[in-house]
N, C-alpha and C positions, 0 to 999 in steps of 0.2 A: 373713566377717561374715554372720551369719544374719539375713536381712531379715524373716523371718516371726516373729521373737521378739516376743511381746506386750509392750506397755508396761504397767508396773505402777506406778501413782502413787496417792497418797492426797491427796484434795482435801477441804478443810473443807466441811461441809454448808452452813454460813452463806455461804461464798463462792459456792457453786453457786446457792443460793437467790437471792442478790443479783444474780448474773449473769442468771438466768432472769427476774427481775422487770424488769431493765433491758431485756432483749430483748423481753419482753411489751409494755412501754411503747413501745418502738420500733416493733414490729409494728402496734400500735394507731394510733400517730401516722402511720406510712406509709400505712396503709389510709385513714385519715381525710383525709389531704392528697392522696390519689391523684386525686380528682375535680378539684381545683384545678390540679394539675400537668398532668393530661390536657387540660384546657381551654387552658392556656398552650401546650402542645405543639401542639394543633390549630390555634391561631392562628399559630404559627410555621410550620406546614406550609402553611397558606393563603397566607402571605406568600411562602414558597418557591415554591409553585405559580405564583403571579403573576410572580415573577422568572424562572422557567423559561419561562413564556409570552412574556415580553418578550424573553428571550434568543433563543428560537426565531424570533420574528417578525423580530428584527434580523438573523438569519442565514438568512432564507428564500431568499435568492439562492443559497445553497450547498446547498439541499435536493435530495435525490435520491429517486427512486421515489415521486413524488407521486401520491396516490390521492384521488379525490373521490367523494362520494356525496350526491346531492341527493334529499331526501324532499319530494315535491310536496304530500303530504297535510298536512304541518305546516310547509311552507316553510322547511326547515332544510338547511344545507349542512355536510357533514362533510368536512374536509380533513385528510388523514393523510400524513405524509412522514417520510423518514429524514434524519437530520442527523448528520454526524460532528462531535463536539464536542471542543473544546479544554478539557481538564480544568482548566487554569489560569483560564479565563474562566467556566466553568460554575458556577452557584450551588451552594453546598454545602448538602446536605439536612440538616435538623436531626435530632437523635437524641433519644430519651427519656433523661432524666437520672435515671430512677427505674425500678424493677422493677414491672411490673404484677402486682397480686395479685388474683386472682379471689375472689369471695365464699366459695366452697366451700373454697378453699385457706386463706383467712384464718380462717374458722371452725375448720378442722381444726388449724391452727397455734395459734390462741388457746386452744382447748380442751386441746390437749396440753401447752402451757406452763402453763396454770392448774392442770391435774391434777398435773403434775410438782411445781410449787411447793407445792400443797396436801399432797401425799404427803411431800415432803421436810420440810415444817414439822411433820409429825406424828412424824417419826422421832426416836429418842433417840441415834442414831449420830452421832459427831462428824465422821466422814469418809464420803464417798460411795464406794460400791463401784465397781469398774471397769465392771461390767455396767450399772449404773445410769447411770454417766457416758456409756457408749457409746450408751445409748438416747436421751440428751438432747444429745449432743455436736453434732448438726447445727444446733441452735439457738444454740449459744454461739460 
């Protein structure tokens, strides 16, 4: 079986336009909701950090390699220690439930999608060529 054989399909232009419009709406919504989701994630991280602190203080008797640093100029004490943790008891760190989209990436994606939709709407062709489809396939 030859694995390098190109795929040749004919896809209706209207279907491709519709799929690109759906993707554009999704990209816009994801970017708009990103700040809200990031704020929620940061709150979860703060709760997790507090639970890790509580876990570490409760396990302080098992601490190894304790290091201290007292700063007299601002009267602060830094205590650093190593602790072998039981994964079953250790608090689970939250993860982002979304992909972060930076503004330059968002603008690039949005512009490319809008340009592709605009160009495809101007064509009289009923099907999209393979080269055109390959250029926009990463968004579909």
